N, C-alpha and C positions, 0 to 999 in steps of 0.2 A: 027423435031417434034418427040416427044416421042411416041412410040407405047403403047397404054393403055393396050393391051393384054399382052405384054411381059415385061412391066415395073415392074411387080411383078413376080418373077420367079415361075415356077411350083413347086409343092411339090415333094420331093423325092418319089421314088416308095413305100417305106414302109408306109409313111404317107398317100399317096393317096390310097393305098390298105386298110388301116385301116379305112379311112374316108368312102370310098364307100361300104365296107363290112358292116360298122355300119349302113349306110343308108338302105341297103337291108334288115336288120333285123327289121327295123321300118316302111318301106314303101313297097308298091307294086303298080303296075300301072294298068290302066284300061284294057289293053290287057291281062295281066296275070289273072286278076279277071274274065274277060270274058271267058278265056280258062278254068279256074277252075270251073266256074259255069256250064260248059257243061258236067262235070263229074257227075256220079251217086252220088258220095260222094266228094263234093268239098274240104272238110277238114277245112272249116271255115264257120262262120256265117257272112253274109254281112248285116251291119246295116247302114241304111240311118238315120242320126241323125238330120235331118232337122225337121221342124214343120210338123204336119199332113197335113196342107194345101199345103205346098210345095211338100210333098210326093205324094199327090193326083194328083197334076198337072203333074207329071211324075217322075218315079224312075227307077233304074236299075232293070231288071227282076230278081226275086228271093230275092231281098232285103227286109228286115223287117224294119219297121219304129219304131225307139225307140229314140225319141228326147233326146239330150244330157242331158237336165235338169232332165230327168226321169231315168237316169242310176243309179241303186242302186243294192245292194245285192239281194233285194227282186225281182226286175225285171229280174235279171240275174239268179235267182235260178233254172230255168228250164234247164239250160245248165250245164254240168260238169265243174269243176273248170279249167280244162286244155283246154277248147274250145277256139280256136283262133277266135277273132273277127276282121273283116276288116270294118273300118268305112269310111264314106264319107259324104260330105255336098255338097253345091252348086258348088264349084269350087275353083280355086286358089285365088280368092278374098275373100274367107270365111275361118275363122279359127275355125268354129264350130267342124269340124272333129278333129282338133288338141286338142281342149278342151275335146271332147269326149274320144279321145285316152288317154289323161292324166287321166281322171276320171277312165277309165277301168284299167289303170296301177295302179292307187291308190287303186283300189279294188282287185288288185292281178291277174288280168286277162290278158292273152296274147292278144296283139293287134298290128295291122298294119294299117297304113293310106293308103287309095287308093288315090294316088296323082292325081290331076286334078278334082276329084269329078264328079258331073253330067255333068259339062261343058266338062271335059276331055273325059268322056264317049261318048258324042255326037261328039266331035272332032275326036275320033277314028272311027267314022262311025257307032257306035252302036245305037240302038233305046232305048228310055225310054218307059216305059209302064205306063198305068193308070189302076187302079182296078175298 
């Protein structure tokens, strides 16, 4: 029987390094966001890009609700152009954060995706809050 893991050889080190380095400039995880949010100046704005109703049911502490359909220059105008935005949605079954990240990039804004979203946040043992 063929081993499905080893049937396709692993990438060489240079290819693997480039791939994982590229992912880290585009993504962050829940634990790193949690650690960053504990700082006096986290260095990023955390955006929950779900609907206001979903946000109200529970969101990451410190997150601002800005649904992806409302991302515009006007809505982002209160932040300097070099502000890093970290976006999340419901979880790995949702691509709303990917769409929001794409929109932010199209608007020329620095952006990272918080992988796992609200589901990942809970999986890490962190609490969601309601306002």
